[in-house]
C-alpha positions in Angstrom: 265.0 78.4 -35.6 267.2 78.0 -32.6 265.8 76.0 -29.8 266.4 78.7 -27.4 263.7 81.4 -27.4 262.9 84.2 -25.2 259.7 86.5 -26.1 259.2 89.4 -24.1 255.8 91.4 -23.8 253.9 93.9 -21.0 251.7 92.7 -18.5 248.4 91.4 -19.9 249.3 90.4 -22.9 249.0 86.9 -22.6 252.3 85.3 -21.1 251.2 83.6 -18.8 248.5 81.7 -21.1 251.9 81.2 -23.5 253.6 79.1 -21.3 250.7 77.0 -19.7 249.6 76.4 -23.5 253.5 75.2 -24.3 253.4 73.1 -21.5 250.6 71.5 -22.2 251.6 70.8 -26.4 255.0 69.6 -25.0 254.6 67.5 -21.9 254.7 63.8 -22.2 252.8 63.8 -18.5 249.7 64.1 -20.0 247.7 63.8 -22.8 246.3 66.8 -24.4 245.7 65.8 -28.0 241.8 67.0 -27.5 243.1 70.6 -26.7 245.0 71.2 -30.1 243.1 68.8 -32.7 240.9 71.4 -34.8 243.4 74.2 -34.6 245.7 75.4 -37.2 248.6 73.2 -35.0 247.4 70.2 -35.7 247.5 70.4 -39.6 251.7 71.4 -39.1 253.8 68.7 -40.2 255.5 68.4 -37.0 252.2 68.4 -34.7 252.5 64.5 -34.1 256.6 64.6 -33.5 256.0 66.9 -30.9 252.8 66.3 -29.0 253.5 65.4 -25.3 256.9 64.0 -26.7 258.9 65.3 -24.1 259.9 66.0 -20.1 258.5 69.5 -19.1 260.1 71.6 -16.5 257.3 74.5 -15.9 258.8 77.5 -14.0 256.7 80.8 -12.8 259.9 82.7 -11.7 257.1 85.0 -9.1 256.3 81.9 -7.6 259.8 80.7 -6.4 260.5 83.7 -5.2 257.4 84.4 -3.1 258.6 80.9 -1.5 261.9 81.4 -1.2 263.0 85.1 -1.6 265.3 86.5 -4.6 268.6 85.1 -3.0 266.9 81.7 -2.8 265.4 81.2 -5.7 267.8 79.3 -8.0 268.3 77.1 -4.9 264.4 76.5 -4.5 264.0 75.7 -8.1 266.5 72.5 -7.1 264.6 72.0 -4.3 261.4 71.5 -6.4 262.5 69.8 -8.9 265.0 67.0 -7.7 262.5 64.5 -6.3 260.5 64.7 -9.2 263.5 64.1 -11.7 264.3 61.4 -9.5 261.2 60.2 -9.4 261.8 59.0 -12.9 265.3 57.8 -12.4 265.9 57.2 -9.0 269.7 57.1 -9.4 269.5 60.3 -11.5 272.8 62.4 -10.4 274.8 60.2 -8.7 277.2 59.3 -11.2 280.1 62.2 -11.9 278.9 63.1 -15.6 280.9 66.0 -15.7 277.8 68.3 -15.9 278.8 70.9 -13.3 276.3 70.9 -10.5 273.7 68.4 -9.3 270.5 70.1 -10.7 272.1 69.8 -14.4 274.1 66.4 -13.7 270.3 65.2 -12.6 268.7 66.8 -15.9 271.7 64.9 -17.8 271.2 61.2 -16.2 266.7 61.4 -16.8 267.4 62.2 -20.1 270.1 59.7 -20.9 268.0 57.2 -18.9 264.2 57.8 -20.3 265.0 58.7 -23.7 263.3 62.0 -23.5 265.3 65.2 -23.5 263.8 68.4 -21.3 261.7 71.4 -22.6 262.4 74.1 -20.4 259.3 77.5 -19.9 260.1 79.8 -17.5 257.5 82.0 -17.1 258.3 85.7 -15.3 262.2 84.9 -16.4 262.8 88.8 -15.6 261.0 88.6 -12.1 265.1 88.1 -10.1 266.0 91.8 -12.2 262.6 93.5 -11.5 261.7 92.3 -8.0 266.4 92.7 -6.6 267.0 95.7 -8.8 269.3 96.6 -6.0 271.2 93.4 -5.2 273.7 92.3 -7.8 274.0 89.3 -6.0 271.1 87.8 -6.7 271.1 88.1 -10.0 275.1 87.1 -11.1 273.9 84.1 -9.2 270.6 83.9 -11.2 272.6 84.5 -14.4 275.3 81.7 -13.7 272.6 79.2 -13.1 270.6 80.3 -16.3 274.3 80.2 -18.3 274.8 76.7 -16.8 271.1 75.4 -18.5 271.3 77.0 -21.6 274.9 77.9 -22.4 275.2 75.1 -25.3 277.6 72.2 -25.4 277.6 68.9 -24.6 274.7 69.6 -21.5 272.5 71.8 -23.5 272.7 69.6 -27.3 271.6 66.0 -25.1 269.7 66.9 -22.4 267.8 70.0 -23.5 265.1 69.8 -26.2 264.3 73.9 -26.7 263.2 76.6 -23.8 260.4 79.1 -24.0 261.4 82.2 -21.7 258.4 85.1 -21.5 258.6 88.1 -19.1 258.6 91.7 -19.5 262.0 92.6 -20.1 265.0 90.6 -22.7 267.6 89.6 -21.1 270.0 91.5 -19.8 273.1 93.1 -20.9 276.5 93.3 -19.8 278.0 96.0 -21.9 276.5 95.2 -25.4 276.2 91.4 -25.4 273.1 89.2 -23.7 273.9 87.8 -20.3 273.0 84.2 -21.9 273.8 84.9 -26.0 272.3 81.5 -27.5 269.0 82.9 -27.0 267.1 84.3 -30.0 264.9 87.2 -28.5 261.6 88.4 -29.7 261.0 91.5 -27.9 258.3 94.9 -28.3 261.4 96.9 -30.2 262.0 93.9 -32.2 259.1 91.3 -32.4 260.1 89.4 -36.0 258.4 86.3 -36.4 256.4 86.7 -33.2 254.6 90.0 -33.8 251.5 88.3 -34.8 251.6 86.6 -31.9 251.9 89.5 -29.4 248.3 90.4 -29.3 244.8 89.7 -30.6 245.0 90.7 -34.6 242.2 92.7 -36.6 240.7 89.3 -38.2 240.0 88.0 -34.3 239.0 91.2 -32.7 236.9 91.6 -35.9 235.1 88.1 -35.3 234.7 89.0 -31.5 233.2 91.8 -32.1 230.6 89.9 -34.1 230.3 87.4 -31.8 229.4 89.9 -28.7 227.6 92.5 -30.9 231.0 95.2 -30.1 231.5 98.2 -32.1 235.3 97.4 -33.9 235.5 101.2 -34.3 235.2 101.6 -30.8 237.5 98.8 -29.4 240.2 100.2 -32.3 240.1 103.4 -30.5 240.9 102.2 -26.8 242.7 98.9 -27.5 244.6 99.2 -30.6 247.5 100.8 -32.0 250.5 98.2 -31.2 251.0 98.0 -35.2 254.2 95.6 -35.2 255.8 94.5 -38.4 254.5 91.2 -40.3 251.5 92.0 -37.7 249.4 94.7 -39.1 247.4 95.7 -36.3 247.5 94.5 -32.9 244.9 94.8 -30.1 245.7 94.4 -26.5 244.3 90.8 -25.8 243.3 91.4 -22.1 241.1 94.9 -22.7 239.9 93.4 -25.8 238.1 89.8 -23.5 237.7 92.2 -20.4 235.6 94.8 -23.2 233.5 91.8 -24.6 232.6 89.7 -20.8 231.5 93.7 -19.8 230.0 94.4 -23.2 231.7 97.7 -23.1 234.8 99.7 -23.7 236.9 101.4 -21.6 240.1 101.5 -19.7 240.7 97.9 -17.6 244.0 98.8 -15.9 244.5 98.9 -12.7 245.3 102.3 -12.1 247.1 102.2 -8.8 249.6 99.7 -10.5 249.6 102.0 -13.8 250.9 104.9 -11.5 253.0 102.9 -9.1 255.2 101.7 -12.2 255.2 104.6 -14.4 255.9 107.1 -12.0 259.4 106.7 -11.4 260.8 106.8 -14.2 258.1 110.2 -16.1 260.0 111.5 -12.9 263.2 111.3 -13.7 265.6 114.1 -13.8 266.2 113.9 -18.1 266.3 117.0 -19.9 263.1 117.3 -21.8 261.6 114.2 -20.5 258.4 115.5 -18.8 257.8 117.3 -21.8 258.1 114.2 -24.0 256.0 111.9 -22.0 253.1 114.9 -22.0 253.4 115.0 -26.4 252.8 111.6 -26.1 250.1 111.5 -24.4 248.9 114.6 -26.4 249.1 112.4 -29.6 252.7 113.1 -30.7 255.7 110.7 -31.8 259.4 111.2 -30.0 262.4 109.5 -31.9 263.7 107.0 -29.7 267.4 105.0 -29.5 266.5 101.9 -28.4 270.2 100.2 -28.4 271.1 102.3 -25.3 268.7 99.9 -23.0 270.1 97.6 -21.0 267.2 95.5 -20.4 266.6 96.3 -16.7 264.8 98.6 -14.5 267.6 100.4 -12.8 271.0 101.0 -15.8 268.2 104.0 -16.8 270.9 106.7 -17.7 269.1 108.1 -20.5 265.8 109.9 -21.7 265.8 106.9 -24.1 266.6 104.1 -21.8 263.2 105.6 -20.2 261.4 105.6 -23.5 262.5 102.3 -24.6 261.6 100.9 -20.8 258.0 102.3 -22.0 257.2 100.1 -24.9 258.3 97.5 -23.3 256.0 98.1 -20.5 253.3 98.5 -22.9 252.8 102.4 -22.3 254.1 103.6 -25.7 254.5 101.3 -29.1 257.8 101.5 -31.4 258.1 102.2 -35.1 261.1 100.6 -37.0 260.9 102.4 -39.6 260.6 105.9 -38.4 262.3 105.2 -35.0 259.7 106.6 -32.8 257.6 105.6 -30.1 254.0 106.7 -29.3 251.3 105.9 -27.2 248.8 103.5 -28.9 245.7 103.7 -27.8 242.6 106.0 -25.7 243.2 103.1 -22.6 246.7 103.8 -22.4 246.7 107.1 -23.3 243.8 107.6 -20.2 246.2 105.7 -17.4 249.5 108.0 -18.5 247.1 111.1 -18.2 246.3 109.7 -14.8 249.9 108.7 -13.6 251.0 112.4 -14.9 248.0 114.2 -13.0 249.4 112.5 -9.8 252.6 113.4 -10.2 254.0 115.8 -8.0 256.8 116.6 -10.0 257.3 120.1 -11.0 257.3 120.5 -14.4 254.9 117.8 -15.0 252.8 119.9 -12.5 253.5 123.0 -14.7 252.4 121.7 -17.3 249.2 120.5 -15.9 248.5 123.7 -14.9 249.1 125.1 -18.5 247.2 122.8 -19.7 244.1 123.3 -17.8 244.4 126.9 -17.7 244.6 126.9 -22.0 241.0 124.8 -22.1 239.6 127.3 -19.8 240.6 130.2 -21.3 239.2 128.8 -25.0 236.0 127.6 -23.4 235.1 131.3 -22.0 236.2 132.9 -25.0 239.8 134.7 -23.7 241.2 135.5 -27.1 243.9 137.3 -26.4 245.1 134.8 -23.2 244.5 131.7 -25.6 247.3 133.5 -27.5 249.6 133.8 -24.7 249.1 130.8 -23.5 249.9 129.3 -26.9 252.9 131.3 -27.0 254.2 130.2 -23.5 254.0 126.5 -24.6 255.4 126.7 -28.0 257.9 128.5 -26.5 258.6 126.6 -23.6 258.7 122.8 -25.0 259.9 123.1 -28.9 263.1 122.6 -30.4 264.3 125.6 -32.0 265.4 123.8 -34.9 262.0 122.8 -35.4 259.9 126.0 -34.1 259.2 127.7 -37.2 257.6 124.3 -38.5 253.7 123.8 -39.1 253.8 120.5 -37.2 255.2 122.9 -34.2 252.2 124.4 -33.8 250.6 120.9 -34.0 251.9 119.8 -31.5 251.8 123.0 -29.2 247.8 122.1 -29.9 248.3 118.8 -28.5 249.9 119.5 -25.9 246.9 121.7 -24.3 245.1 119.2 -24.3 246.8 116.6 -22.8 244.7 117.2 -19.1 241.6 116.4 -21.0 242.0 113.8 -22.8 239.7 111.7 -21.0 237.1 113.9 -22.1 237.5 114.3 -26.2 238.7 112.2 -29.0 240.9 113.8 -30.7 241.0 113.7 -34.7 243.5 115.2 -37.4 242.4 116.1 -40.9 238.9 115.4 -40.1 237.0 115.0 -43.4 233.9 117.9 -43.4 232.1 120.0 -46.1 235.2 120.1 -48.8 238.2 119.5 -47.1 239.8 118.6 -44.0 239.9 120.1 -40.6 243.1 119.9 -38.8 242.3 119.5 -35.3 239.0 118.3 -34.2 238.0 117.2 -30.7 235.2 115.6 -29.8 233.8 115.7 -26.4 232.8 112.1 -24.4 229.5 111.9 -23.6 228.2 113.5 -20.6 231.5 115.7 -20.0 229.7 119.1 -20.3 232.6 120.1 -23.0 232.1 122.0 -26.2 233.2 120.9 -29.4 236.3 122.6 -30.6 237.4 122.7 -34.3 240.5 124.4 -34.6 242.4 125.2 -37.7 245.8 126.6 -37.5 247.5 129.0 -39.7 251.1 130.6 -40.5 251.9 133.8 -41.3 248.6 134.0 -42.3 245.8 135.2 -39.7 243.5 133.9 -36.8 240.6 135.3 -38.8 241.8 133.6 -42.1 242.1 130.8 -40.1 238.5 130.9 -39.1 237.3 131.9 -42.6 238.3 128.8 -44.3 236.5 126.9 -41.4 233.3 128.6 -42.6 234.0 128.6 -46.4 235.2 124.7 -46.6 232.4 123.8 -44.0 234.5 122.2 -41.8 231.4 121.4 -38.9 229.4 119.5 -41.4 230.2 116.3 -40.1 228.9 117.6 -37.0 225.6 118.1 -37.6 223.8 115.3 -35.6 226.1 116.5 -32.6 223.9 118.1 -29.8 227.1 119.7 -27.9 227.8 123.7 -28.8 230.6 124.4 -30.9 233.7 126.4 -31.0 235.6 127.5 -34.0 239.2 128.1 -33.0 241.8 129.7 -35.1 245.1 130.2 -34.4 248.1 132.1 -36.6 251.8 131.6 -35.6 254.1 134.5 -37.6 257.3 133.3 -38.0 258.9 136.7 -38.7 257.7 138.5 -34.9 257.2 135.1 -33.3 253.9 136.6 -32.4 250.9 134.7 -31.6 247.1 135.3 -32.1 243.8 133.7 -31.6 240.4 134.4 -32.7 237.3 132.1 -31.4 233.6 131.7 -32.6 230.7 130.2 -30.7 228.3 128.3 -32.7 224.8 126.7 -31.2 224.4 122.9 -31.5 224.0 122.0 -35.4 221.2 119.0 -34.3 219.1 121.9 -32.2 
């Protein structure tokens, strides 16, 4: 393993906890044995060798910037560190060791005189790039400072035992190369061996649910969905902890933060972006090439850059096998839907209006209006290449319902009676909405779709529900491109 590591994760995924934990483990300035004894690390063969064995520099770059501004961040780090370093070796940095600037020369002398190398732990490493999006001078100064510390060669080899950088973004690219090339990166797109530590694992959440009397299926629906290679199911850790602390599931994102971070990107003028965002909210997957992304928030040139950034921000999750992204869980979906609903972008407003109108037409049994509405969405949002694909029609239904994701739980291929219903929307408690059982047909008839729902008794699974049930049959004729709809109303089966 390389000794220079960068691990990027979204907000609320425990970056600062990890940084504090590593500092406590490595720092010679404290005795943290009692913290780690009894944990898995204590059984590792290298535990004793590294425990409290190094000089640790622990920096939170957001705090540094808050004190000195983005242009003064590098000088502020030196101002903070030099007095502490010279308390360990008073004449450090005075000799001409050929290590470059005053800070690196002082670090070199302290390591040589004390016999202890340094471990750098830098939290929010990317704060300069995020907070100084348009200040190239500040970014270049910071990049040069990182290079001076971690460029390899004599200084890094003799002075640095290891470095752990964590933030939201991967290392900034210049062209196709990283600005500091000696780091091994573990990101939300390519998490590698760090994948099990990105969030809470299934095993951990099972234990937490048992301890706090929480429903595992409910926790899974709200916070699961980050299916990273080598990790299996992964849950958003902050939200799981909040749910356990409050005794109930729900959205624990700060909605204003979600909206403000999303709005500039989902409103970008890239062909099809807004429709794709809505399609993802509705449960669809989107193909993406993450390699075009330059690992910053300003060099956004194509739609794939936006979608990749949303992966790093935690709003989407990336499947390395299919090269697709999707919304991971109900919590994120709710926040994205709210952000779309608050947008003033004309395309997003039109998509929202269409969704609201379609649901109103279905609820009020306006069959012709529903058929016309689905035809409109189908023509507007589906690629001609896949227009006649059955999955295309399913995608149209999801688009139609996206405005009401907060009101429903969506199920695809829900078991019932003698088969599987295409789509079932179960209203959440107190939403006042009916249950929708939807069957899709191609080159058949909407009446045939309703007959299949009844013959295979798809509503059988809903016998304990108290809501009214609407059976919705939709057929698409590939030759005529005509859409038809039949809706039937059933009383609550529990009554």
